[in-house]
All heavy atoms as TSV, in Angstrom:
chain	resi	resn	atom	element	x	y	z
A	1	MET	N	N	20.478	18.183	13.325
A	1	MET	CA	C	20.123	16.816	12.800
A	1	MET	C	C	18.724	16.921	12.376
A	1	MET	O	O	17.843	17.279	13.061
A	1	MET	CB	C	20.332	15.867	13.928
A	1	MET	CG	C	20.114	14.431	13.505
A	1	MET	SD	S	20.464	13.271	14.765
A	1	MET	CE	C	19.874	11.852	14.051
A	2	VAL	N	N	18.551	16.546	11.119
A	2	VAL	CA	C	17.257	16.473	10.488
A	2	VAL	C	C	16.626	15.157	10.637
A	2	VAL	O	O	17.365	14.132	10.343
A	2	VAL	CB	C	17.248	16.809	8.958
A	2	VAL	CG1	C	16.006	16.738	8.372
A	2	VAL	CG2	C	17.956	18.181	8.773
A	3	ARG	N	N	15.457	15.039	11.126
A	3	ARG	CA	C	14.754	13.754	11.341
A	3	ARG	C	C	13.863	13.492	10.131
A	3	ARG	O	O	13.203	14.385	9.553
A	3	ARG	CB	C	13.969	13.713	12.521
A	3	ARG	CG	C	14.776	13.787	13.850
A	3	ARG	CD	C	13.948	13.592	15.070
A	3	ARG	NE	N	14.908	13.687	16.167
A	3	ARG	CZ	C	14.845	12.872	17.232
A	3	ARG	NH1	N	13.969	12.027	17.273
A	3	ARG	NH2	N	15.761	13.062	18.205
A	4	MET	N	N	13.837	12.282	9.761
A	4	MET	CA	C	12.917	11.818	8.711
A	4	MET	C	C	11.582	11.331	9.291
A	4	MET	O	O	11.638	10.714	10.249
A	4	MET	CB	C	13.596	10.764	7.760
A	4	MET	CG	C	14.832	11.174	7.094
A	4	MET	SD	S	15.793	10.001	6.307
A	4	MET	CE	C	14.587	8.935	5.441
A	5	SER	N	N	10.580	11.733	8.541
A	5	SER	CA	C	9.290	11.131	8.958
A	5	SER	C	C	9.148	9.730	8.592
A	5	SER	O	O	9.953	9.088	7.799
A	5	SER	CB	C	8.072	11.888	8.305
A	5	SER	OG	O	8.078	11.656	6.881
A	6	LYS	N	N	8.146	8.983	9.221
A	6	LYS	CA	C	7.861	7.629	8.783
A	6	LYS	C	C	7.651	7.452	7.400
A	6	LYS	O	O	8.158	6.487	6.802
A	6	LYS	CB	C	6.711	7.085	9.635
A	6	LYS	CG	C	6.941	6.748	11.060
A	6	LYS	CD	C	5.812	6.052	11.753
A	6	LYS	CE	C	6.126	5.776	13.146
A	6	LYS	NZ	N	5.064	5.075	13.819
A	7	LYS	N	N	6.949	8.295	6.736
A	7	LYS	CA	C	6.640	8.190	5.337
A	7	LYS	C	C	7.968	8.317	4.613
A	7	LYS	O	O	8.148	7.552	3.501
A	7	LYS	CB	C	5.702	9.335	4.921
A	7	LYS	CG	C	5.115	9.095	3.558
A	7	LYS	CD	C	3.866	9.900	3.269
A	7	LYS	CE	C	3.238	9.349	1.985
A	7	LYS	NZ	N	2.013	9.705	1.835
A	8	GLU	N	N	8.879	9.184	4.882
A	8	GLU	CA	C	10.195	9.284	4.211
A	8	GLU	C	C	10.993	8.049	4.368
A	8	GLU	O	O	11.829	7.659	3.515
A	8	GLU	CB	C	10.930	10.512	4.615
A	8	GLU	CG	C	10.359	11.842	4.359
A	8	GLU	CD	C	10.930	13.095	4.933
A	8	GLU	OE1	O	11.463	12.874	6.131
A	8	GLU	OE2	O	10.998	14.078	4.294
A	9	LYS	N	N	10.851	7.344	5.530
A	9	LYS	CA	C	11.561	6.114	5.760
A	9	LYS	C	C	11.157	4.949	5.001
A	9	LYS	O	O	11.693	4.044	4.808
A	9	LYS	CB	C	11.701	5.871	7.374
A	9	LYS	CG	C	12.449	6.804	8.103
A	9	LYS	CD	C	12.435	6.433	9.522
A	9	LYS	CE	C	13.061	7.369	10.528
A	9	LYS	NZ	N	13.028	7.099	11.836
A	10	MET	N	N	9.807	5.027	4.634
A	10	MET	CA	C	9.133	3.912	4.014
A	10	MET	C	C	9.879	3.423	2.773
A	10	MET	O	O	10.297	4.297	1.918
A	10	MET	CB	C	7.754	4.232	3.652
A	10	MET	CG	C	6.746	3.878	4.681
A	10	MET	SD	S	5.040	4.113	4.435
A	10	MET	CE	C	4.854	4.152	2.573
A	11	ARG	N	N	10.088	2.240	2.586
A	11	ARG	CA	C	10.812	1.758	1.394
A	11	ARG	C	C	9.775	1.293	0.425
A	11	ARG	O	O	8.922	0.423	0.605
A	11	ARG	CB	C	11.584	0.537	1.907
A	11	ARG	CG	C	12.530	-0.031	0.772
A	11	ARG	CD	C	13.409	-1.131	1.280
A	11	ARG	NE	N	14.277	-1.416	0.238
A	11	ARG	CZ	C	14.908	-2.583	0.363
A	11	ARG	NH1	N	14.933	-3.386	1.344
A	11	ARG	NH2	N	15.678	-2.910	-0.727
A	12	ARG	N	N	9.834	1.918	-0.759
A	12	ARG	CA	C	8.947	1.546	-1.965
A	12	ARG	C	C	9.561	0.368	-2.645
A	12	ARG	O	O	10.763	0.212	-2.739
A	12	ARG	CB	C	8.837	2.769	-2.770
A	12	ARG	CG	C	8.281	3.924	-2.020
A	12	ARG	CD	C	6.792	3.866	-2.023
A	12	ARG	NE	N	6.330	5.152	-1.339
A	12	ARG	CZ	C	5.281	5.150	-0.635
A	12	ARG	NH1	N	4.563	4.063	-0.424
A	12	ARG	NH2	N	4.860	6.210	-0.045
A	13	PHE	N	N	8.839	-0.332	-3.320
A	13	PHE	CA	C	9.278	-1.453	-4.278
A	13	PHE	C	C	9.490	-0.783	-5.597
A	13	PHE	O	O	8.945	0.007	-6.116
A	13	PHE	CB	C	8.231	-2.453	-4.289
A	13	PHE	CG	C	7.719	-3.144	-3.106
A	13	PHE	CD1	C	6.631	-2.769	-2.428
A	13	PHE	CD2	C	8.534	-4.057	-2.530
A	13	PHE	CE1	C	6.223	-3.356	-1.305
A	13	PHE	CE2	C	8.307	-4.632	-1.269
A	13	PHE	CZ	C	7.071	-4.373	-0.669
A	14	SER	N	N	10.541	-1.498	-6.303
A	14	SER	CA	C	10.857	-0.958	-7.671
A	14	SER	C	C	9.819	-1.675	-8.518
A	14	SER	O	O	9.178	-2.634	-8.199
A	14	SER	CB	C	12.265	-1.518	-7.988
A	14	SER	OG	O	12.291	-2.860	-8.195
A	15	ASP	N	N	9.734	-1.162	-9.766
A	15	ASP	CA	C	8.886	-1.611	-10.846
A	15	ASP	C	C	9.132	-3.114	-11.025
A	15	ASP	O	O	8.173	-3.944	-11.148
A	15	ASP	CB	C	8.974	-0.920	-12.099
A	15	ASP	CG	C	8.433	0.592	-11.953
A	15	ASP	OD1	O	7.610	0.857	-11.042
A	15	ASP	OD2	O	8.735	1.385	-12.897
A	16	GLU	N	N	10.387	-3.535	-11.102
A	16	GLU	CA	C	10.744	-4.932	-11.232
A	16	GLU	C	C	10.239	-5.802	-10.172
A	16	GLU	O	O	9.863	-6.881	-10.387
A	16	GLU	CB	C	12.297	-5.061	-11.481
A	16	GLU	CG	C	12.810	-4.369	-12.799
A	16	GLU	CD	C	13.070	-2.838	-12.666
A	16	GLU	OE1	O	13.051	-2.320	-11.370
A	16	GLU	OE2	O	13.097	-2.246	-13.626
A	17	GLN	N	N	10.392	-5.348	-8.952
A	17	GLN	CA	C	9.967	-6.129	-7.722
A	17	GLN	C	C	8.478	-6.288	-7.832
A	17	GLN	O	O	8.046	-7.389	-7.602
A	17	GLN	CB	C	10.421	-5.471	-6.433
A	17	GLN	CG	C	11.902	-5.492	-6.208
A	17	GLN	CD	C	12.296	-4.699	-5.114
A	17	GLN	OE1	O	11.774	-3.501	-4.837
A	17	GLN	NE2	N	13.388	-4.985	-4.400
A	18	ILE	N	N	7.708	-5.230	-8.090
A	18	ILE	CA	C	6.349	-5.305	-8.123
A	18	ILE	C	C	5.913	-6.240	-9.326
A	18	ILE	O	O	4.951	-7.162	-9.069
A	18	ILE	CB	C	5.654	-4.011	-8.302
A	18	ILE	CG1	C	5.943	-3.075	-7.050
A	18	ILE	CG2	C	4.235	-4.048	-8.748
A	18	ILE	CD1	C	5.518	-1.628	-7.193
A	19	GLN	N	N	6.547	-6.105	-10.412
A	19	GLN	CA	C	6.085	-7.098	-11.550
A	19	GLN	C	C	6.318	-8.462	-11.130
A	19	GLN	O	O	5.488	-9.419	-11.414
A	19	GLN	CB	C	7.085	-6.652	-12.798
A	19	GLN	CG	C	6.707	-7.611	-14.004
A	19	GLN	CD	C	7.487	-7.259	-15.147
A	19	GLN	OE1	O	8.292	-6.151	-15.180
A	19	GLN	NE2	N	7.292	-7.931	-16.259
A	20	ARG	N	N	7.470	-8.744	-10.540
A	20	ARG	CA	C	7.816	-10.212	-10.049
A	20	ARG	C	C	6.795	-10.635	-8.925
A	20	ARG	O	O	6.278	-11.738	-9.100
A	20	ARG	CB	C	9.165	-10.196	-9.504
A	20	ARG	CG	C	9.697	-11.659	-9.240
A	20	ARG	CD	C	9.876	-12.448	-10.559
A	20	ARG	NE	N	10.325	-13.819	-10.162
A	20	ARG	CZ	C	9.753	-14.914	-10.267
A	20	ARG	NH1	N	8.622	-14.933	-10.867
A	20	ARG	NH2	N	10.233	-15.987	-9.977
A	21	LEU	N	N	6.472	-9.820	-7.989
A	21	LEU	CA	C	5.457	-10.139	-7.014
A	21	LEU	C	C	4.141	-10.382	-7.617
A	21	LEU	O	O	3.426	-11.327	-7.157
A	21	LEU	CB	C	5.431	-9.046	-6.002
A	21	LEU	CG	C	6.696	-8.982	-5.041
A	21	LEU	CD1	C	6.641	-7.565	-4.236
A	21	LEU	CD2	C	6.683	-10.136	-3.996
A	22	GLU	N	N	3.747	-9.482	-8.531
A	22	GLU	CA	C	2.300	-9.774	-9.232
A	22	GLU	C	C	2.431	-11.150	-9.906
A	22	GLU	O	O	1.356	-11.814	-9.868
A	22	GLU	CB	C	2.149	-8.646	-10.151
A	22	GLU	CG	C	1.843	-7.320	-9.545
A	22	GLU	CD	C	0.408	-7.251	-8.899
A	22	GLU	OE1	O	-0.375	-8.209	-9.099
A	22	GLU	OE2	O	0.032	-6.209	-8.291
A	23	GLU	N	N	3.482	-11.461	-10.619
A	23	GLU	CA	C	3.575	-12.757	-11.357
A	23	GLU	C	C	3.291	-13.913	-10.266
A	23	GLU	O	O	2.721	-14.971	-10.564
A	23	GLU	CB	C	4.953	-12.878	-12.043
A	23	GLU	CG	C	5.121	-12.012	-13.281
A	23	GLU	CD	C	6.467	-11.982	-13.715
A	23	GLU	OE1	O	7.455	-12.704	-13.304
A	23	GLU	OE2	O	6.721	-11.332	-14.697
A	24	MET	N	N	4.011	-13.855	-9.250
A	24	MET	CA	C	4.025	-14.903	-8.166
A	24	MET	C	C	2.579	-14.860	-7.590
A	24	MET	O	O	1.974	-15.936	-7.221
A	24	MET	CB	C	4.972	-14.648	-6.936
A	24	MET	CG	C	6.367	-14.814	-7.591
A	24	MET	SD	S	7.566	-14.360	-6.281
A	24	MET	CE	C	9.062	-14.414	-7.258
A	25	PHE	N	N	1.985	-13.736	-7.430
A	25	PHE	CA	C	0.640	-13.708	-6.926
A	25	PHE	C	C	-0.447	-14.306	-7.691
A	25	PHE	O	O	-1.438	-14.996	-7.354
A	25	PHE	CB	C	0.217	-12.098	-6.696
A	25	PHE	CG	C	-1.238	-12.073	-5.955
A	25	PHE	CD1	C	-1.112	-12.126	-4.548
A	25	PHE	CD2	C	-2.345	-11.725	-6.586
A	25	PHE	CE1	C	-2.360	-11.876	-3.831
A	25	PHE	CE2	C	-3.527	-11.557	-5.962
A	25	PHE	CZ	C	-3.597	-11.634	-4.562
A	26	GLU	N	N	-0.138	-14.122	-9.083
A	26	GLU	CA	C	-1.080	-14.830	-10.136
A	26	GLU	C	C	-1.083	-16.389	-9.868
A	26	GLU	O	O	-2.172	-17.002	-9.997
A	26	GLU	CB	C	-0.685	-14.487	-11.554
A	26	GLU	CG	C	-0.816	-13.200	-11.862
A	26	GLU	CD	C	-2.286	-12.799	-12.180
A	26	GLU	OE1	O	-3.089	-13.555	-12.651
A	26	GLU	OE2	O	-2.673	-11.637	-11.806
A	27	SER	N	N	-0.041	-16.906	-9.480
A	27	SER	CA	C	0.104	-18.421	-9.310
A	27	SER	C	C	-0.239	-18.868	-7.904
A	27	SER	O	O	-0.795	-19.988	-7.828
A	27	SER	CB	C	1.510	-18.954	-9.644
A	27	SER	OG	O	2.465	-18.472	-8.821
A	28	ASP	N	N	-0.117	-18.009	-6.921
A	28	ASP	CA	C	-0.535	-18.322	-5.622
A	28	ASP	C	C	-0.642	-17.153	-4.729
A	28	ASP	O	O	0.329	-16.441	-4.595
A	28	ASP	CB	C	0.667	-19.254	-4.961
A	28	ASP	CG	C	0.192	-20.060	-3.746
A	28	ASP	OD1	O	-1.009	-19.881	-3.401
A	28	ASP	OD2	O	1.068	-20.649	-3.151
A	29	THR	N	N	-1.833	-16.914	-4.197
A	29	THR	CA	C	-2.088	-15.841	-3.401
A	29	THR	C	C	-1.553	-15.810	-1.986
A	29	THR	O	O	-1.540	-14.796	-1.303
A	29	THR	CB	C	-3.597	-15.458	-3.378
A	29	THR	OG1	O	-4.254	-16.628	-2.701
A	29	THR	CG2	C	-4.166	-15.311	-4.771
A	30	LYS	N	N	-1.208	-16.976	-1.459
A	30	LYS	CA	C	-0.535	-17.104	-0.235
A	30	LYS	C	C	0.725	-17.836	-0.368
A	30	LYS	O	O	0.817	-18.751	-1.141
A	30	LYS	CB	C	-1.503	-17.866	0.689
A	30	LYS	CG	C	-2.818	-17.152	1.131
A	30	LYS	CD	C	-3.509	-17.696	2.205
A	30	LYS	CE	C	-4.721	-16.938	2.470
A	30	LYS	NZ	N	-5.474	-17.550	3.664
A	31	VAL	N	N	1.657	-17.364	0.411
A	31	VAL	CA	C	3.013	-18.027	0.298
A	31	VAL	C	C	3.346	-18.617	1.679
A	31	VAL	O	O	3.191	-17.908	2.767
A	31	VAL	CB	C	4.089	-17.120	-0.125
A	31	VAL	CG1	C	3.882	-16.751	-1.591
A	31	VAL	CG2	C	4.099	-15.831	0.529
A	32	GLU	N	N	4.090	-19.762	1.733
A	32	GLU	CA	C	4.597	-20.243	2.872
A	32	GLU	C	C	5.916	-19.577	3.292
A	32	GLU	O	O	6.458	-18.954	2.436
A	32	GLU	CB	C	4.861	-21.894	2.659
A	32	GLU	CG	C	3.649	-22.637	2.284
A	32	GLU	CD	C	2.600	-22.647	3.385
A	32	GLU	OE1	O	2.947	-22.672	4.555
A	32	GLU	OE2	O	1.306	-22.663	3.133
A	33	ALA	N	N	6.284	-19.832	4.496
A	33	ALA	CA	C	7.462	-19.123	5.147
A	33	ALA	C	C	8.717	-19.315	4.205
A	33	ALA	O	O	9.440	-18.395	3.925
A	33	ALA	CB	C	7.683	-19.588	6.510
A	34	LYS	N	N	8.897	-20.635	3.815
A	34	LYS	CA	C	10.101	-20.950	3.059
A	34	LYS	C	C	10.171	-20.270	1.733
A	34	LYS	O	O	11.061	-19.699	1.289
A	34	LYS	CB	C	10.252	-22.526	2.897
A	34	LYS	CG	C	11.494	-22.823	2.121
A	34	LYS	CD	C	11.561	-24.397	2.064
A	34	LYS	CE	C	12.684	-24.838	1.224
A	34	LYS	NZ	N	14.038	-24.848	1.681
A	35	LYS	N	N	8.938	-20.312	1.048
A	35	LYS	CA	C	8.828	-19.562	-0.215
A	35	LYS	C	C	8.930	-18.049	-0.101
A	35	LYS	O	O	9.610	-17.323	-0.915
A	35	LYS	CB	C	7.485	-19.891	-0.832
A	35	LYS	CG	C	7.272	-19.317	-2.197
A	35	LYS	CD	C	8.142	-20.035	-3.330
A	35	LYS	CE	C	7.879	-19.482	-4.668
A	35	LYS	NZ	N	8.841	-19.949	-5.638
A	36	LYS	N	N	8.475	-17.577	1.012
A	36	LYS	CA	C	8.509	-16.075	1.261
A	36	LYS	C	C	10.010	-15.697	1.486
A	36	LYS	O	O	10.430	-14.732	0.895
A	36	LYS	CB	C	7.843	-15.901	2.669
A	36	LYS	CG	C	7.458	-14.450	2.863
A	36	LYS	CD	C	6.808	-14.234	4.251
A	36	LYS	CE	C	6.007	-15.392	4.670
A	36	LYS	NZ	N	5.565	-15.255	6.012
A	37	GLU	N	N	10.830	-16.471	2.152
A	37	GLU	CA	C	12.271	-16.255	2.263
A	37	GLU	C	C	12.961	-16.347	0.953
A	37	GLU	O	O	13.786	-15.442	0.658
A	37	GLU	CB	C	12.898	-17.294	3.182
A	37	GLU	CG	C	12.481	-17.257	4.659
A	37	GLU	CD	C	13.064	-16.031	5.393
A	37	GLU	OE1	O	14.115	-15.600	4.886
A	37	GLU	OE2	O	12.466	-15.541	6.359
A	38	GLU	N	N	12.549	-17.198	0.201
A	38	GLU	CA	C	13.265	-17.328	-1.291
A	38	GLU	C	C	12.885	-16.092	-1.967
A	38	GLU	O	O	13.713	-15.581	-2.730
A	38	GLU	CB	C	12.742	-18.670	-1.886
A	38	GLU	CG	C	13.278	-19.903	-1.370
A	38	GLU	CD	C	12.509	-21.099	-1.951
A	38	GLU	OE1	O	11.753	-20.974	-2.835
A	38	GLU	OE2	O	12.797	-22.210	-1.421
A	39	ILE	N	N	11.680	-15.671	-2.034
A	39	ILE	CA	C	11.237	-14.496	-2.806
A	39	ILE	C	C	11.972	-13.336	-2.290
A	39	ILE	O	O	12.418	-12.488	-3.100
A	39	ILE	CB	C	9.702	-14.386	-2.629
A	39	ILE	CG1	C	8.949	-15.424	-3.331
A	39	ILE	CG2	C	9.297	-12.961	-3.296
A	39	ILE	CD1	C	7.421	-15.555	-3.100
A	40	ALA	N	N	12.059	-13.160	-1.057
A	40	ALA	CA	C	12.713	-11.914	-0.447
A	40	ALA	C	C	14.169	-11.867	-0.822
A	40	ALA	O	O	14.665	-10.928	-1.210
A	40	ALA	CB	C	12.575	-11.981	1.151
A	41	GLU	N	N	14.824	-13.012	-0.795
A	41	GLU	CA	C	16.275	-13.155	-1.132
A	41	GLU	C	C	16.431	-12.735	-2.610
A	41	GLU	O	O	17.345	-11.941	-3.036
A	41	GLU	CB	C	16.783	-14.545	-0.776
A	41	GLU	CG	C	18.301	-14.514	-1.072
A	41	GLU	CD	C	18.881	-15.908	-0.622
A	41	GLU	OE1	O	18.373	-16.513	0.402
A	41	GLU	OE2	O	19.851	-16.297	-1.163
A	42	GLU	N	N	15.554	-13.340	-3.539
A	42	GLU	CA	C	15.632	-13.099	-4.956
A	42	GLU	C	C	15.444	-11.578	-5.269
A	42	GLU	O	O	16.128	-11.070	-6.173
A	42	GLU	CB	C	14.534	-13.829	-5.660
A	42	GLU	CG	C	14.405	-13.596	-7.077
A	42	GLU	CD	C	13.240	-14.412	-7.786
A	42	GLU	OE1	O	12.925	-15.447	-7.241
A	42	GLU	OE2	O	12.749	-13.940	-8.817
A	43	LEU	N	N	14.472	-10.935	-4.523
A	43	LEU	CA	C	14.261	-9.626	-4.793
A	43	LEU	C	C	14.885	-8.494	-4.005
A	43	LEU	O	O	14.815	-7.431	-4.185
A	43	LEU	CB	C	12.582	-9.358	-4.641
A	43	LEU	CG	C	11.775	-10.194	-5.622
A	43	LEU	CD1	C	10.228	-9.890	-5.207
A	43	LEU	CD2	C	12.104	-9.944	-7.052
A	44	GLY	N	N	15.770	-9.037	-3.070
A	44	GLY	CA	C	16.484	-8.079	-2.244
A	44	GLY	C	C	15.637	-7.335	-1.178
A	44	GLY	O	O	15.767	-6.162	-0.930
A	45	LEU	N	N	14.605	-8.047	-0.636
A	45	LEU	CA	C	13.780	-7.524	0.309
A	45	LEU	C	C	13.856	-8.296	1.552
A	45	LEU	O	O	14.509	-9.433	1.577
A	45	LEU	CB	C	12.294	-7.515	-0.156
A	45	LEU	CG	C	11.928	-6.771	-1.515
A	45	LEU	CD1	C	10.605	-7.123	-2.016
A	45	LEU	CD2	C	12.063	-5.364	-1.310
A	46	GLU	N	N	13.123	-7.886	2.558
A	46	GLU	CA	C	13.031	-8.680	3.786
A	46	GLU	C	C	11.715	-9.466	3.745
A	46	GLU	O	O	10.854	-9.118	3.013
A	46	GLU	CB	C	12.897	-7.810	5.043
A	46	GLU	CG	C	14.052	-6.863	5.280
A	46	GLU	CD	C	13.911	-5.956	6.460
A	46	GLU	OE1	O	12.991	-6.050	7.153
A	46	GLU	OE2	O	14.819	-5.068	6.529
A	47	SER	N	N	11.789	-10.734	4.312
A	47	SER	CA	C	10.560	-11.595	4.168
A	47	SER	C	C	9.355	-10.844	4.701
A	47	SER	O	O	8.237	-11.229	4.203
A	47	SER	CB	C	10.884	-12.915	4.899
A	47	SER	OG	O	10.976	-12.624	6.354
A	48	ARG	N	N	9.521	-10.012	5.722
A	48	ARG	CA	C	8.253	-9.344	6.237
A	48	ARG	C	C	7.769	-8.440	5.159
A	48	ARG	O	O	6.414	-8.282	5.167
A	48	ARG	CB	C	8.662	-8.498	7.516
A	48	ARG	CG	C	7.574	-7.898	8.205
A	48	ARG	CD	C	6.797	-9.062	8.911
A	48	ARG	NE	N	5.520	-8.391	9.589
A	48	ARG	CZ	C	4.263	-8.913	9.349
A	48	ARG	NH1	N	4.160	-10.006	8.733
A	48	ARG	NH2	N	3.299	-8.230	9.854
A	49	GLN	N	N	8.580	-7.760	4.442
A	49	GLN	CA	C	8.014	-6.974	3.394
A	49	GLN	C	C	7.142	-7.679	2.251
A	49	GLN	O	O	6.194	-7.249	1.863
A	49	GLN	CB	C	9.084	-6.264	2.531
A	49	GLN	CG	C	9.782	-5.149	3.393
A	49	GLN	CD	C	10.923	-4.567	2.645
A	49	GLN	OE1	O	12.078	-5.263	2.427
A	49	GLN	NE2	N	10.841	-3.296	2.189
A	50	VAL	N	N	7.767	-8.977	2.014
A	50	VAL	CA	C	7.001	-9.827	1.106
A	50	VAL	C	C	5.717	-10.343	1.679
A	50	VAL	O	O	4.691	-10.200	0.990
A	50	VAL	CB	C	7.844	-11.128	0.754
A	50	VAL	CG1	C	7.056	-12.014	-0.141
A	50	VAL	CG2	C	9.114	-10.719	-0.109
A	51	ALA	N	N	5.705	-10.678	2.943
A	51	ALA	CA	C	4.388	-11.002	3.593
A	51	ALA	C	C	3.429	-9.948	3.543
A	51	ALA	O	O	2.207	-10.204	3.250
A	51	ALA	CB	C	4.792	-11.400	5.062
A	52	ILE	N	N	3.808	-8.641	3.890
A	52	ILE	CA	C	2.877	-7.562	3.929
A	52	ILE	C	C	2.442	-7.172	2.570
A	52	ILE	O	O	1.265	-6.956	2.348
A	52	ILE	CB	C	3.621	-6.430	4.703
A	52	ILE	CG1	C	3.753	-6.690	6.107
A	52	ILE	CG2	C	2.732	-5.187	4.415
A	52	ILE	CD1	C	4.633	-5.686	6.913
A	53	TRP	N	N	3.309	-7.392	1.570
A	53	TRP	CA	C	2.856	-7.090	0.135
A	53	TRP	C	C	1.708	-8.030	-0.154
A	53	TRP	O	O	0.745	-7.618	-0.695
A	53	TRP	CB	C	4.011	-7.196	-0.824
A	53	TRP	CG	C	3.629	-6.727	-2.144
A	53	TRP	CD1	C	3.717	-5.479	-2.739
A	53	TRP	CD2	C	2.945	-7.639	-3.196
A	53	TRP	NE1	N	3.181	-5.525	-3.931
A	53	TRP	CE2	C	2.828	-6.762	-4.283
A	53	TRP	CE3	C	2.710	-8.942	-3.243
A	53	TRP	CZ2	C	2.169	-7.201	-5.444
A	53	TRP	CZ3	C	2.079	-9.377	-4.450
A	53	TRP	CH2	C	1.863	-8.593	-5.508
A	54	PHE	N	N	1.895	-9.304	0.056
A	54	PHE	CA	C	0.939	-10.253	-0.260
A	54	PHE	C	C	-0.457	-10.039	0.428
A	54	PHE	O	O	-1.477	-10.179	-0.038
A	54	PHE	CB	C	1.481	-11.821	-0.073
A	54	PHE	CG	C	2.129	-12.397	-1.273
A	54	PHE	CD1	C	3.493	-12.080	-1.441
A	54	PHE	CD2	C	1.459	-13.214	-2.162
A	54	PHE	CE1	C	4.146	-12.642	-2.579
A	54	PHE	CE2	C	2.083	-13.724	-3.235
A	54	PHE	CZ	C	3.431	-13.470	-3.434
A	55	GLN	N	N	-0.271	-9.773	1.801
A	55	GLN	CA	C	-1.460	-9.373	2.578
A	55	GLN	C	C	-2.217	-8.264	1.982
A	55	GLN	O	O	-3.426	-8.306	1.805
A	55	GLN	CB	C	-1.006	-9.174	3.975
A	55	GLN	CG	C	-2.084	-8.970	4.897
A	55	GLN	CD	C	-1.670	-8.575	6.284
A	55	GLN	OE1	O	-0.478	-8.674	6.537
A	55	GLN	NE2	N	-2.618	-8.362	7.191
A	56	ASN	N	N	-1.478	-7.273	1.660
A	56	ASN	CA	C	-2.182	-6.008	1.111
A	56	ASN	C	C	-2.792	-6.307	-0.234
A	56	ASN	O	O	-3.807	-5.830	-0.592
A	56	ASN	CB	C	-1.094	-4.832	0.929
A	56	ASN	CG	C	-0.757	-4.261	2.300
A	56	ASN	OD1	O	-1.432	-4.420	3.302
A	56	ASN	ND2	N	0.344	-3.626	2.301
A	57	ARG	N	N	-2.091	-7.091	-1.150
A	57	ARG	CA	C	-2.607	-7.444	-2.358
A	57	ARG	C	C	-3.889	-8.297	-2.283
A	57	ARG	O	O	-4.779	-8.057	-2.981
A	57	ARG	CB	C	-1.484	-8.178	-3.246
A	57	ARG	CG	C	-1.973	-8.542	-4.622
A	57	ARG	CD	C	-2.005	-7.283	-5.413
A	57	ARG	NE	N	-2.294	-7.573	-6.822
A	57	ARG	CZ	C	-3.533	-7.875	-7.311
A	57	ARG	NH1	N	-4.494	-7.908	-6.488
A	57	ARG	NH2	N	-3.608	-8.177	-8.565
A	58	ARG	N	N	-3.931	-9.177	-1.375
A	58	ARG	CA	C	-5.065	-9.971	-1.207
A	58	ARG	C	C	-6.293	-9.022	-0.777
A	58	ARG	O	O	-7.377	-9.221	-1.218
A	58	ARG	CB	C	-4.978	-11.034	-0.057
A	58	ARG	CG	C	-4.140	-12.263	-0.602
A	58	ARG	CD	C	-4.220	-13.415	0.406
A	58	ARG	NE	N	-3.704	-13.135	1.637
A	58	ARG	CZ	C	-2.429	-13.148	2.166
A	58	ARG	NH1	N	-1.480	-13.613	1.258
A	58	ARG	NH2	N	-2.103	-12.951	3.372
A	59	ALA	N	N	-5.900	-8.018	0.152
A	59	ALA	CA	C	-7.057	-7.138	0.595
A	59	ALA	C	C	-7.601	-6.291	-0.503
A	59	ALA	O	O	-8.760	-6.126	-0.621
A	59	ALA	CB	C	-6.390	-6.353	1.719
A	60	ARG	N	N	-6.625	-5.802	-1.480
A	60	ARG	CA	C	-7.095	-5.092	-2.570
A	60	ARG	C	C	-7.875	-5.967	-3.481
A	60	ARG	O	O	-9.001	-5.436	-4.102
A	60	ARG	CB	C	-5.880	-4.596	-3.404
A	60	ARG	CG	C	-5.171	-3.395	-2.836
A	60	ARG	CD	C	-4.261	-2.656	-3.853
A	60	ARG	NE	N	-3.461	-3.556	-4.497
A	60	ARG	CZ	C	-2.116	-3.656	-4.275
A	60	ARG	NH1	N	-1.557	-3.009	-3.410
A	60	ARG	NH2	N	-1.441	-4.546	-5.033
A	61	CYS	N	N	-7.568	-7.186	-3.667
A	61	CYS	CA	C	-8.255	-8.074	-4.557
A	61	CYS	C	C	-9.684	-8.406	-3.874
A	61	CYS	O	O	-10.723	-8.311	-4.680
A	61	CYS	CB	C	-7.525	-9.414	-4.672
A	61	CYS	SG	S	-8.060	-10.564	-5.965
A	62	LYS	N	N	-9.739	-8.521	-2.601
A	62	LYS	CA	C	-10.974	-8.691	-1.916
A	62	LYS	C	C	-11.952	-7.549	-2.010
A	62	LYS	O	O	-13.072	-7.704	-2.252
A	62	LYS	CB	C	-10.764	-9.077	-0.468
A	62	LYS	CG	C	-11.950	-9.481	0.268
A	62	LYS	CD	C	-11.562	-9.802	1.711
A	62	LYS	CE	C	-12.747	-10.141	2.479
A	62	LYS	NZ	N	-12.484	-10.583	3.886
A	63	SER	N	N	-11.372	-6.425	-1.880
A	63	SER	CA	C	-12.200	-5.159	-1.894
A	63	SER	C	C	-12.709	-4.850	-3.269
A	63	SER	O	O	-13.860	-4.377	-3.510
A	63	SER	CB	C	-11.461	-3.891	-1.396
A	63	SER	OG	O	-10.398	-3.592	-2.326
A	64	LYS	N	N	-11.952	-5.281	-4.335
A	64	LYS	CA	C	-12.429	-5.045	-5.753
A	64	LYS	C	C	-13.606	-5.984	-6.096
A	64	LYS	O	O	-14.490	-5.608	-6.777
A	64	LYS	CB	C	-11.291	-5.400	-6.717
A	64	LYS	CG	C	-10.381	-4.117	-6.804
A	64	LYS	CD	C	-9.336	-4.419	-7.891
A	64	LYS	CE	C	-8.293	-3.233	-8.011
A	64	LYS	NZ	N	-7.346	-3.392	-9.093
A	65	ARG	N	N	-13.529	-7.259	-5.474
A	65	ARG	CA	C	-14.706	-8.204	-5.646
A	65	ARG	C	C	-15.956	-7.722	-5.020
A	65	ARG	O	O	-17.002	-7.928	-5.394
A	65	ARG	CB	C	-14.193	-9.554	-5.177
A	65	ARG	CG	C	-13.401	-10.290	-6.045
A	65	ARG	CD	C	-13.225	-11.771	-5.504
A	65	ARG	NE	N	-12.776	-11.561	-4.206
A	65	ARG	CZ	C	-11.840	-12.498	-3.562
A	65	ARG	NH1	N	-11.437	-13.459	-4.368
A	65	ARG	NH2	N	-11.388	-12.361	-2.453
A	66	ALA	N	N	-15.766	-6.997	-3.848
A	66	ALA	CA	C	-16.916	-6.519	-3.175
A	66	ALA	C	C	-17.589	-5.332	-3.891
A	66	ALA	O	O	-18.795	-5.151	-3.610
A	66	ALA	CB	C	-16.473	-6.040	-1.813
A	67	ASP	N	N	-16.937	-4.650	-4.679
A	67	ASP	CA	C	-17.465	-3.436	-5.449
A	67	ASP	C	C	-18.461	-3.889	-6.447
A	67	ASP	O	O	-18.791	-4.593	-7.074
A	67	ASP	CB	C	-16.338	-2.702	-6.054
A	67	ASP	CG	C	-15.469	-1.817	-5.076
A	67	ASP	OD1	O	-16.021	-1.677	-3.893
A	67	ASP	OD2	O	-14.464	-1.334	-5.379
């Protein structure tokens, strides 16, 4: 039995999903739980993935401003 590393198990976002998430981020950098569920369902993701994507995107945005 071959075991997969954590990195191999990581699920990446498709280009379409990223494009849609970026569009949503432009209008609102934070999403409420209900909106998060709607986005996740629309994009075929888990709500936790959406939450983490937004969190990471805010962090990237913040670090760019600090530079």
